[in-house]
C-alpha positions in Angstrom: 49.6 -19.2 -16.8 47.6 -20.2 -19.9 46.2 -16.7 -20.1 49.6 -15.1 -19.7 51.1 -17.3 -22.5 48.2 -16.5 -24.8 48.7 -12.7 -24.2 52.4 -12.9 -24.8 52.2 -15.2 -27.9 49.7 -13.0 -29.8 50.8 -9.6 -28.5 47.4 -8.7 -27.1 48.7 -6.2 -24.6 48.0 -2.4 -24.5 50.5 -1.6 -27.2 48.6 -3.9 -29.8 45.4 -2.1 -29.0 47.1 1.2 -30.0 48.3 -0.3 -33.1 44.8 -1.3 -34.3 43.5 2.2 -33.4 41.7 1.1 -30.2 43.3 3.1 -27.4 42.6 6.3 -25.5 39.9 7.6 -27.9 37.9 4.4 -27.5 38.4 4.5 -23.8 37.3 8.1 -23.5 34.1 7.4 -25.7 33.2 4.5 -23.4 33.7 6.6 -20.3 31.5 9.4 -21.7 28.8 6.9 -22.6 28.9 5.5 -19.0 28.9 9.0 -17.6 25.7 9.9 -19.5 22.9 8.6 -17.3 19.7 7.1 -18.7 16.3 9.0 -18.0 15.5 6.2 -15.5 18.9 6.7 -13.7 18.3 10.5 -13.6 14.8 10.0 -12.0 16.4 7.6 -9.6 19.0 10.1 -8.5 16.5 12.9 -8.0 14.1 10.7 -6.0 16.9 9.4 -4.0 17.7 13.0 -2.9 14.1 13.6 -1.9 14.0 10.3 0.0 17.1 11.2 1.9 15.5 14.6 2.7 12.2 12.9 3.8 14.2 10.5 5.9 15.9 13.3 7.7 12.6 15.1 8.2 10.8 12.1 9.5 13.5 10.9 11.8 11.7 11.9 15.0 8.5 9.9 14.1 10.2 6.9 12.5 10.1 4.7 15.7 6.3 5.4 15.9 5.5 4.9 12.2 4.5 1.2 12.4 2.1 1.9 15.3 0.5 4.9 13.5 0.2 2.8 10.4 -1.5 0.0 12.1 -3.8 2.3 14.1 -4.9 4.1 10.8 -5.5 0.8 9.1 -8.1 -0.3 11.6 -9.6 3.0 12.3 -12.3 2.5 9.7 -13.4 -0.7 11.6 -13.6 1.1 14.8 -15.6 3.9 13.4 -17.9 1.3 11.7 -18.5 -0.5 15.0 -19.3 2.7 16.8 -21.7 3.8 14.0 -23.5 0.5 14.1 -23.9 0.8 18.0 -25.1 4.4 17.7 -27.6 3.6 14.9 -28.6 0.2 16.1 -32.4 0.4 15.4 -31.8 2.0 11.9 -29.4 -0.8 11.0 -31.8 -3.5 12.1 -34.6 -1.9 10.1 -32.5 -1.7 6.9 -31.4 -5.4 7.1 -34.9 -6.5 7.8 -36.8 -4.4 5.4 -34.5 -3.9 2.5 -32.1 -6.9 2.9 -34.8 -9.3 4.1 -33.0 -10.6 7.1 -35.2 -12.6 9.4 -35.8 -11.1 12.8 -33.0 -12.3 15.1 -30.7 -12.9 12.2 -30.2 -9.3 11.7 -29.5 -8.8 15.5 -26.9 -11.6 15.3 -25.3 -10.2 12.1 -24.7 -6.7 13.6 -23.6 -8.1 17.0 -21.0 -10.5 15.4 -19.6 -7.7 13.2 -19.3 -5.3 16.1 -17.6 -7.8 18.4 -15.2 -9.0 15.6 -14.3 -5.4 14.6 -13.7 -4.2 18.2 -11.6 -7.3 19.3 -9.7 -7.7 16.0 -8.9 -4.0 15.7 -7.5 -3.9 19.2 -5.3 -7.0 18.6 -3.9 -5.4 15.5 -3.1 -2.2 17.4 -1.3 -4.0 20.3 0.3 -6.5 17.9 -1.2 -9.6 19.7 -2.4 -12.5 17.5 -2.1 -10.4 14.3 -2.7 -13.3 12.0 -6.0 -14.2 13.6 -7.0 -10.5 13.8 -6.3 -9.8 10.2 -8.3 -13.0 9.2 -11.2 -11.7 11.3 -11.2 -8.3 9.7 -11.0 -9.7 6.2 -13.9 -11.8 7.1 -15.8 -8.6 8.2 -15.1 -6.9 4.9 -16.5 -9.9 3.0 -19.6 -10.5 5.2 -20.5 -6.8 5.2 -20.2 -6.6 1.4 -22.6 -9.6 1.1 -24.9 -8.6 4.0 -25.5 -5.0 2.8 -25.6 -5.9 -0.9 -22.6 -3.9 -1.9 -20.6 -6.6 -3.5 -21.4 -5.2 -7.1 -20.8 -1.6 -6.1 -17.6 -0.8 -8.0 -16.4 2.1 -5.8 -17.1 0.1 -2.6 -15.3 -3.0 -4.1 -12.2 -1.0 -5.1 -12.0 0.8 -1.8 -12.2 -2.5 0.1 -9.5 -4.1 -2.0 -7.3 -1.3 -0.8 -8.4 -1.9 2.8 -7.5 -5.5 2.3 -4.1 -4.4 1.0 -3.5 -2.5 4.2 -4.5 -5.6 6.3 -2.1 -7.7 4.2 0.7 -5.2 5.0 -0.1 -5.8 8.6 0.2 -9.5 8.2 3.6 -9.1 6.3 4.8 -6.9 9.2 3.8 -9.6 11.9 5.4 -12.4 9.9 8.6 -10.6 9.6 8.7 -10.1 13.3 8.3 -13.8 14.2 8.7 -17.0 12.4 5.4 -18.5 11.8 3.9 -21.0 9.3 0.1 -21.4 9.2 -1.0 -25.1 9.6 -1.8 -26.8 6.4 0.2 -24.5 4.2 3.5 -25.5 2.6 6.5 -24.5 4.6 8.2 -21.6 2.9 11.1 -19.4 3.9 10.2 -16.4 6.1 11.7 -14.1 3.6 9.6 -15.6 0.8 6.4 -15.0 2.8 7.3 -11.4 3.3 8.1 -11.0 -0.3 4.8 -12.4 -1.5 2.7 -10.5 1.0 4.4 -7.2 0.3 3.8 -7.6 -3.4 0.1 -8.5 -2.9 -0.3 -5.5 -0.4 1.3 -3.1 -2.8 -0.9 -4.1 -5.7 -4.1 -4.0 -3.7 -3.4 -0.6 -2.0 -3.5 1.3 -5.2 -7.1 0.2 -6.1 -8.6 3.1 -4.1 -7.0 5.6 -6.5 -8.5 3.6 -9.4 -11.9 4.2 -7.9 -11.1 7.9 -7.4 -10.2 8.3 -11.0 -13.6 6.8 -12.2 -15.7 8.5 -9.7 -16.9 12.1 -9.8 -16.8 15.0 -12.2 -13.8 15.8 -14.3 -11.9 19.2 -13.8 -8.4 20.4 -14.5 -7.3 19.9 -10.9 -8.8 16.4 -10.9 -6.9 15.6 -14.1 -3.6 16.8 -12.6 -4.1 14.9 -9.3 -5.2 11.7 -11.3 -2.1 11.9 -13.4 0.3 12.3 -10.4 -1.6 9.6 -8.5 -1.4 7.3 -11.5 2.4 7.7 -11.8 2.9 7.1 -8.0 0.5 4.0 -8.2 2.6 2.5 -11.0 5.8 3.2 -9.1 4.3 1.5 -6.0 3.2 -1.6 -7.9 6.5 -2.2 -9.7 8.5 -1.1 -6.6 10.5 1.7 -8.3 11.2 4.2 -5.6 8.2 2.7 -3.7 8.9 4.7 -0.5 8.9 8.1 -2.4 5.8 7.2 -4.4 4.0 6.0 -1.2 4.7 9.3 0.6 3.3 11.0 -2.6 0.1 9.1 -2.4 -0.2 9.7 1.4 0.0 13.4 0.7 -2.4 13.3 -2.1 -4.9 11.2 -0.4 -4.7 13.2 2.9 -5.3 16.5 1.1 -8.2 15.0 -0.9 -9.7 13.5 2.3 -9.7 16.7 4.2 -11.1 18.8 1.2 -13.7 16.3 -0.1 -14.7 14.1 2.8 -15.0 16.9 5.4 -18.0 15.4 7.2 -17.5 17.7 10.2 -18.7 20.6 8.1 -22.0 19.0 7.4 -25.2 19.4 9.4 -26.0 16.5 11.8 -28.9 15.3 9.7 -27.3 16.0 6.3 -28.0 12.9 4.1 -24.4 12.7 3.0 -22.8 13.0 6.5 -22.6 9.3 7.1 -21.2 8.5 3.6 -18.5 11.3 3.9 -17.5 10.0 7.4 -17.3 6.4 6.0 -15.1 7.5 3.1 -13.0 9.6 5.3 -12.1 6.8 7.7 -11.6 4.3 4.8 -9.0 6.5 3.2 -7.3 6.8 6.6 -7.0 3.1 6.6 -5.4 3.0 3.2 -3.0 5.8 4.2 -2.1 3.6 7.2 -1.3 0.7 4.7 1.0 3.2 2.8 2.8 4.2 6.0 3.6 0.6 6.6 4.9 0.3 3.1 7.1 3.4 3.7 8.4 1.8 7.0 9.0 -1.8 5.5 10.0 -1.1 1.9 8.7 -2.7 -1.2 10.1 -6.2 -0.6 12.1 -8.4 -2.9 9.7 -8.3 -5.9 10.6 -4.7 -6.8 12.7 -2.7 -9.1 14.5 -1.1 -6.2 15.6 -4.5 -4.8 16.6 -5.9 -8.2 18.8 -2.8 -8.7 20.6 -3.7 -5.5 21.3 -7.2 -6.9 22.8 -6.0 -10.2 
């Protein structure tokens, strides 16, 4: 009632707005300003159309996307376990002669790594004890970096950060599916755990591309791919159209992997064959993490989610 009395007493209705020259013209100008989208909104509209088209196109495989992503994430560990077993004597010799492992310690180091990779990878694939499995695989990444003396190799370091990002996405996916709070950690809401893990996973996943930018010789095609990948990486980190940008990175990395890391074209005793195979399967693992990002979305710490709030 107070509001009605105030409007009646001071004649602040529509007629008074016309008297002061604030009427249809101002309303039309305001409408035009509202209808004129910002560049960000224009990009959002276009990428939304592409996302809708991709959703329609990928509809048949959507139910299998989490399983595909989880398998691809651990495929580098499975390949590494097979490689160690098939090159057992060479691995022992390297650890003993070049890394100065005592005899017996090198056997134990390789055996524990193989067992951990096979068991933990299997548990990730079948979605059993995912938390323990991810912890075991993270431990393998760290111990191998120390054991093989690769901790200060920048390319190796960046690639393994991305692999860790994929493993964190697996952890996020498993925590979303069941309520679980690790012993000794503060009890936080399930949604908060998902939010923090998805943010960490998104950030770590893009480090592979940083390694790609700083490695190799520059060319026009490399500059173009690096520019597109950089834009997609920024979009993934801030969570702006993260699904669309993750699909972009999946396509770029897949093409790059087939064209550059084509180990199957190299001779059996080619000195670069093992390196190309290792790089190929590592990139597959990062592609798996990006597929989980496409399936789950960017989480609460993202531009996309904030836009829904406002």
